[in-house]
N, CA, C and O atoms as a GROMACS GRO file, in nm:
protein
  296
    1MET      N    1  -2.834   6.609 -11.619
    1MET     CA    2  -2.894   6.610 -11.750
    1MET      C    3  -3.004   6.504 -11.753
    1MET      O    4  -2.982   6.389 -11.714
    2SER      N    5  -3.122   6.542 -11.799
    2SER     CA    6  -3.236   6.451 -11.808
    2SER      C    7  -3.238   6.386 -11.947
    2SER      O    8  -3.208   6.450 -12.048
    3LEU      N    9  -3.273   6.258 -11.950
    3LEU     CA   10  -3.283   6.190 -12.078
    3LEU      C   11  -3.381   6.076 -12.073
    3LEU      O   12  -3.420   6.030 -11.965
    4GLN      N   13  -3.420   6.029 -12.192
    4GLN     CA   14  -3.508   5.914 -12.205
    4GLN      C   15  -3.430   5.803 -12.274
    4GLN      O   16  -3.363   5.827 -12.375
    5ILE      N   17  -3.439   5.683 -12.220
    5ILE     CA   18  -3.362   5.569 -12.271
    5ILE      C   19  -3.457   5.452 -12.291
    5ILE      O   20  -3.543   5.426 -12.206
    6THR      N   21  -3.442   5.381 -12.400
    6THR     CA   22  -3.514   5.256 -12.423
    6THR      C   23  -3.411   5.146 -12.432
    6THR      O   24  -3.312   5.159 -12.504
    7GLY      N   25  -3.434   5.037 -12.359
    7GLY     CA   26  -3.337   4.930 -12.362
    7GLY      C   27  -3.382   4.808 -12.283
    7GLY      O   28  -3.499   4.792 -12.251
    8THR      N   29  -3.284   4.724 -12.253
    8THR     CA   30  -3.308   4.596 -12.186
    8THR      C   31  -3.238   4.596 -12.051
    8THR      O   32  -3.121   4.634 -12.040
    9ILE      N   33  -3.310   4.552 -11.948
    9ILE     CA   34  -3.252   4.543 -11.814
    9ILE      C   35  -3.153   4.427 -11.810
    9ILE      O   36  -3.179   4.318 -11.862
   10ALA      N   37  -3.038   4.453 -11.747
   10ALA     CA   38  -2.933   4.351 -11.733
   10ALA      C   39  -2.880   4.354 -11.590
   10ALA      O   40  -2.895   4.453 -11.518
   11ARG      N   41  -2.818   4.246 -11.550
   11ARG     CA   42  -2.756   4.236 -11.418
   11ARG      C   43  -2.612   4.191 -11.438
   11ARG      O   44  -2.582   4.072 -11.430
   12PRO      N   45  -2.522   4.288 -11.464
   12PRO     CA   46  -2.383   4.251 -11.483
   12PRO      C   47  -2.325   4.192 -11.354
   12PRO      O   48  -2.367   4.229 -11.244
   13GLY      N   49  -2.232   4.103 -11.367
   13GLY     CA   50  -2.172   4.039 -11.249
   13GLY      C   51  -2.061   4.122 -11.188
   13GLY      O   52  -1.961   4.067 -11.143
   14LEU      N   53  -2.078   4.252 -11.184
   14LEU     CA   54  -1.970   4.341 -11.139
   14LEU      C   55  -1.998   4.410 -11.008
   14LEU      O   56  -1.964   4.528 -10.995
   15GLY      N   57  -2.055   4.348 -10.915
   15GLY     CA   58  -2.080   4.416 -10.789
   15GLY      C   59  -2.214   4.376 -10.734
   15GLY      O   60  -2.305   4.340 -10.808
   16PRO      N   61  -2.226   4.382 -10.604
   16PRO     CA   62  -2.350   4.339 -10.541
   16PRO      C   63  -2.465   4.433 -10.574
   16PRO      O   64  -2.455   4.554 -10.555
   17GLY      N   65  -2.573   4.376 -10.625
   17GLY     CA   66  -2.692   4.456 -10.650
   17GLY      C   67  -2.684   4.551 -10.768
   17GLY      O   68  -2.763   4.645 -10.776
   18THR      N   69  -2.591   4.529 -10.859
   18THR     CA   70  -2.577   4.618 -10.974
   18THR      C   71  -2.679   4.583 -11.081
   18THR      O   72  -2.688   4.469 -11.126
   19TRP      N   73  -2.757   4.685 -11.122
   19TRP     CA   74  -2.854   4.670 -11.230
   19TRP      C   75  -2.823   4.774 -11.336
   19TRP      O   76  -2.775   4.883 -11.305
   20ALA      N   77  -2.849   4.740 -11.461
   20ALA     CA   78  -2.816   4.829 -11.572
   20ALA      C   79  -2.924   4.819 -11.679
   20ALA      O   80  -3.004   4.726 -11.682
   21VAL      N   81  -2.922   4.917 -11.768
   21VAL     CA   82  -3.004   4.910 -11.889
   21VAL      C   83  -2.907   4.924 -12.006
   21VAL      O   84  -2.819   5.010 -12.006
   22ILE      N   85  -2.926   4.838 -12.106
   22ILE     CA   86  -2.842   4.839 -12.224
   22ILE      C   87  -2.930   4.877 -12.343
   22ILE      O   88  -3.032   4.812 -12.369
   23THR      N   89  -2.891   4.982 -12.415
   23THR     CA   90  -2.969   5.030 -12.529
   23THR      C   91  -2.942   4.944 -12.652
   23THR      O   92  -2.850   4.862 -12.653
   24ALA      N   93  -3.022   4.963 -12.756
   24ALA     CA   94  -3.006   4.890 -12.881
   24ALA      C   95  -2.871   4.919 -12.947
   24ALA      O   96  -2.819   4.837 -13.022
   25THR      N   97  -2.813   5.036 -12.918
   25THR     CA   98  -2.683   5.072 -12.975
   25THR      C   99  -2.567   5.029 -12.886
   25THR      O  100  -2.451   5.060 -12.916
   26GLY      N  101  -2.597   4.956 -12.777
   26GLY     CA  102  -2.492   4.901 -12.693
   26GLY      C  103  -2.446   4.990 -12.579
   26GLY      O  104  -2.351   4.956 -12.508
   27GLU      N  105  -2.510   5.104 -12.560
   27GLU     CA  106  -2.474   5.191 -12.448
   27GLU      C  107  -2.526   5.130 -12.318
   27GLU      O  108  -2.638   5.078 -12.314
   28THR      N  109  -2.445   5.136 -12.213
   28THR     CA  110  -2.482   5.081 -12.083
   28THR      C  111  -2.493   5.193 -11.982
   28THR      O  112  -2.404   5.277 -11.970
   29TYR      N  113  -2.604   5.194 -11.908
   29TYR     CA  114  -2.626   5.290 -11.801
   29TYR      C  115  -2.650   5.211 -11.673
   29TYR      O  116  -2.734   5.120 -11.670
   30GLU      N  117  -2.578   5.245 -11.569
   30GLU     CA  118  -2.599   5.181 -11.439
   30GLU      C  119  -2.718   5.248 -11.371
   30GLU      O  120  -2.726   5.371 -11.367
   31LEU      N  121  -2.809   5.166 -11.318
   31LEU     CA  122  -2.930   5.220 -11.257
   31LEU      C  123  -2.909   5.244 -11.108
   31LEU      O  124  -2.864   5.156 -11.036
   32LYS      N  125  -2.941   5.364 -11.064
   32LYS     CA  126  -2.927   5.401 -10.923
   32LYS      C  127  -3.058   5.367 -10.852
   32LYS      O  128  -3.162   5.424 -10.883
   33ASP      N  129  -3.051   5.275 -10.758
   33ASP     CA  130  -3.166   5.235 -10.676
   33ASP      C  131  -3.292   5.208 -10.760
   33ASP      O  132  -3.395   5.272 -10.740
   34PRO      N  133  -3.284   5.112 -10.853
   34PRO     CA  134  -3.401   5.084 -10.937
   34PRO      C  135  -3.516   5.026 -10.855
   34PRO      O  136  -3.492   4.952 -10.760
   35PRO      N  137  -3.641   5.059 -10.890
   35PRO     CA  138  -3.755   5.000 -10.820
   35PRO      C  139  -3.761   4.848 -10.845
   35PRO      O  140  -3.708   4.800 -10.945
   36SER      N  141  -3.824   4.777 -10.756
   36SER     CA  142  -3.828   4.630 -10.765
   36SER      C  143  -3.891   4.582 -10.895
   36SER      O  144  -3.856   4.474 -10.944
   37GLU      N  145  -3.984   4.659 -10.951
   37GLU     CA  146  -4.050   4.620 -11.077
   37GLU      C  147  -3.952   4.610 -11.193
   37GLU      O  148  -3.978   4.540 -11.291
   38LEU      N  149  -3.838   4.678 -11.183
   38LEU     CA  150  -3.739   4.677 -11.292
   38LEU      C  151  -3.630   4.573 -11.271
   38LEU      O  152  -3.543   4.558 -11.358
   39LYS      N  153  -3.631   4.502 -11.161
   39LYS     CA  154  -3.524   4.406 -11.132
   39LYS      C  155  -3.557   4.270 -11.194
   39LYS      O  156  -3.576   4.171 -11.124
   40GLN      N  157  -3.565   4.269 -11.328
   40GLN     CA  158  -3.592   4.148 -11.405
   40GLN      C  159  -3.503   4.148 -11.528
   40GLN      O  160  -3.522   4.229 -11.619
   41VAL      N  161  -3.407   4.060 -11.531
   41VAL     CA  162  -3.315   4.051 -11.645
   41VAL      C  163  -3.394   4.025 -11.772
   41VAL      O  164  -3.481   3.938 -11.775
   42GLY      N  165  -3.364   4.100 -11.879
   42GLY     CA  166  -3.428   4.083 -12.008
   42GLY      C  167  -3.553   4.167 -12.029
   42GLY      O  168  -3.610   4.168 -12.138
   43LEU      N  169  -3.597   4.239 -11.926
   43LEU     CA  170  -3.716   4.323 -11.935
   43LEU      C  171  -3.689   4.440 -12.029
   43LEU      O  172  -3.587   4.508 -12.017
   44GLN      N  173  -3.781   4.465 -12.122
   44GLN     CA  174  -3.770   4.578 -12.214
   44GLN      C  175  -3.838   4.699 -12.149
   44GLN      O  176  -3.953   4.690 -12.106
   45VAL      N  177  -3.766   4.812 -12.142
   45VAL     CA  178  -3.818   4.928 -12.071
   45VAL      C  179  -3.788   5.058 -12.144
   45VAL      O  180  -3.700   5.066 -12.229
   46ARG      N  181  -3.866   5.159 -12.108
   46ARG     CA  182  -3.840   5.297 -12.149
   46ARG      C  183  -3.826   5.375 -12.019
   46ARG      O  184  -3.919   5.378 -11.938
   47LEU      N  185  -3.710   5.438 -11.998
   47LEU     CA  186  -3.681   5.506 -11.873
   47LEU      C  187  -3.665   5.656 -11.897
   47LEU      O  188  -3.606   5.698 -11.995
   48GLN      N  189  -3.719   5.734 -11.806
   48GLN     CA  190  -3.694   5.878 -11.802
   48GLN      C  191  -3.614   5.899 -11.674
   48GLN      O  192  -3.653   5.854 -11.567
   49GLY      N  193  -3.502   5.969 -11.686
   49GLY     CA  194  -3.420   5.985 -11.567
   49GLY      C  195  -3.319   6.097 -11.578
   49GLY      O  196  -3.313   6.171 -11.676
   50GLN      N  197  -3.241   6.104 -11.473
   50GLN     CA  198  -3.140   6.209 -11.459
   50GLN      C  199  -3.003   6.143 -11.449
   50GLN      O  200  -2.982   6.055 -11.365
   51LEU      N  201  -2.909   6.185 -11.535
   51LEU     CA  202  -2.772   6.136 -11.522
   51LEU      C  203  -2.713   6.193 -11.395
   51LEU      O  204  -2.735   6.310 -11.363
   52ARG      N  205  -2.637   6.111 -11.323
   52ARG     CA  206  -2.579   6.153 -11.196
   52ARG      C  207  -2.427   6.140 -11.200
   52ARG      O  208  -2.372   6.044 -11.147
   53PRO      N  209  -2.358   6.236 -11.262
   53PRO     CA  210  -2.212   6.230 -11.269
   53PRO      C  211  -2.146   6.247 -11.132
   53PRO      O  212  -2.027   6.220 -11.117
   54ASP      N  213  -2.223   6.290 -11.033
   54ASP     CA  214  -2.171   6.309 -10.898
   54ASP      C  215  -2.170   6.179 -10.817
   54ASP      O  216  -2.121   6.178 -10.704
   55VAL      N  217  -2.225   6.070 -10.872
   55VAL     CA  218  -2.234   5.942 -10.801
   55VAL      C  219  -2.128   5.846 -10.855
   55VAL      O  220  -2.120   5.821 -10.975
   56MET      N  221  -2.047   5.793 -10.764
   56MET     CA  222  -1.946   5.693 -10.799
   56MET      C  223  -1.995   5.556 -10.751
   56MET      O  224  -2.059   5.545 -10.647
   57THR      N  225  -1.964   5.451 -10.828
   57THR     CA  226  -2.005   5.316 -10.790
   57THR      C  227  -1.886   5.221 -10.801
   57THR      O  228  -1.785   5.253 -10.863
   58LEU      N  229  -1.899   5.105 -10.739
   58LEU     CA  230  -1.794   5.003 -10.749
   58LEU      C  231  -1.791   4.939 -10.888
   58LEU      O  232  -1.685   4.903 -10.938
   59ALA      N  233  -1.908   4.925 -10.949
   59ALA     CA  234  -1.917   4.858 -11.079
   59ALA      C  235  -1.856   4.941 -11.191
   59ALA      O  236  -1.786   4.887 -11.277
   60MET      N  237  -1.880   5.071 -11.192
   60MET     CA  238  -1.828   5.162 -11.295
   60MET      C  239  -1.846   5.107 -11.436
   60MET      O  240  -1.751   5.099 -11.513
   61ILE      N  241  -1.971   5.070 -11.470
   61ILE     CA  242  -1.998   5.010 -11.602
   61ILE      C  243  -2.052   5.110 -11.702
   61ILE      O  244  -2.069   5.078 -11.820
   62GLY      N  245  -2.080   5.230 -11.656
   62GLY     CA  246  -2.134   5.333 -11.743
   62GLY      C  247  -2.190   5.446 -11.660
   62GLY      O  248  -2.183   5.442 -11.537
   63PRO      N  249  -2.245   5.547 -11.726
   63PRO     CA  250  -2.303   5.658 -11.652
   63PRO      C  251  -2.414   5.610 -11.559
   63PRO      O  252  -2.486   5.515 -11.591
   64VAL      N  253  -2.427   5.674 -11.444
   64VAL     CA  254  -2.529   5.637 -11.346
   64VAL      C  255  -2.657   5.714 -11.378
   64VAL      O  256  -2.656   5.836 -11.395
   65LEU      N  257  -2.769   5.640 -11.387
   65LEU     CA  258  -2.898   5.698 -11.418
   65LEU      C  259  -2.991   5.683 -11.299
   65LEU      O  260  -3.015   5.571 -11.252
   66GLU      N  261  -3.043   5.795 -11.250
   66GLU     CA  262  -3.144   5.794 -11.144
   66GLU      C  263  -3.280   5.800 -11.213
   66GLU      O  264  -3.310   5.898 -11.282
   67ILE      N  265  -3.361   5.698 -11.195
   67ILE     CA  266  -3.488   5.684 -11.266
   67ILE      C  267  -3.594   5.776 -11.205
   67ILE      O  268  -3.615   5.777 -11.084
   68GLN      N  269  -3.659   5.851 -11.292
   68GLN     CA  270  -3.770   5.938 -11.248
   68GLN      C  271  -3.904   5.875 -11.282
   68GLN      O  272  -4.000   5.888 -11.207
   69SER      N  273  -3.912   5.806 -11.396
   69SER     CA  274  -4.032   5.733 -11.435
   69SER      C  275  -3.992   5.624 -11.533
   69SER      O  276  -3.885   5.629 -11.595
   70PHE      N  277  -4.080   5.524 -11.547
   70PHE     CA  278  -4.050   5.415 -11.640
   70PHE      C  279  -4.177   5.355 -11.695
   70PHE      O  280  -4.285   5.366 -11.636
   71THR      N  281  -4.162   5.290 -11.811
   71THR     CA  282  -4.269   5.215 -11.875
   71THR      C  283  -4.211   5.083 -11.919
   71THR      O  284  -4.102   5.078 -11.977
   72ILE      N  285  -4.282   4.975 -11.891
   72ILE     CA  286  -4.241   4.844 -11.940
   72ILE      C  287  -4.295   4.831 -12.081
   72ILE      O  288  -4.414   4.851 -12.105
   73VAL      N  289  -4.206   4.797 -12.174
   73VAL     CA  290  -4.242   4.788 -12.316
   73VAL      C  291  -4.277   4.643 -12.348
   73VAL      O  292  -4.196   4.553 -12.325
   74PRO      N  293  -4.397   4.621 -12.400
   74PRO     CA  294  -4.439   4.483 -12.431
   74PRO      C  295  -4.361   4.424 -12.547
   74PRO      O  296  -4.384   4.309 -12.584
   0.00000   0.00000   0.00000
């Protein structure tokens, strides 16, 4: 399922290299292989991506999102 998410990049302490985006409503999505430009805690972003229910992770903090495109929100 494809969706667009706006939120804040976070780095939960739940596993090596785990990155996430947290929406204004508190939903957490784990980012699958995020580009280096997004690896900044506190960065405001708009992401377009594909949910990947077929991907399991050690962190298990929320649905896994594979990013297709992104915009950094000023």
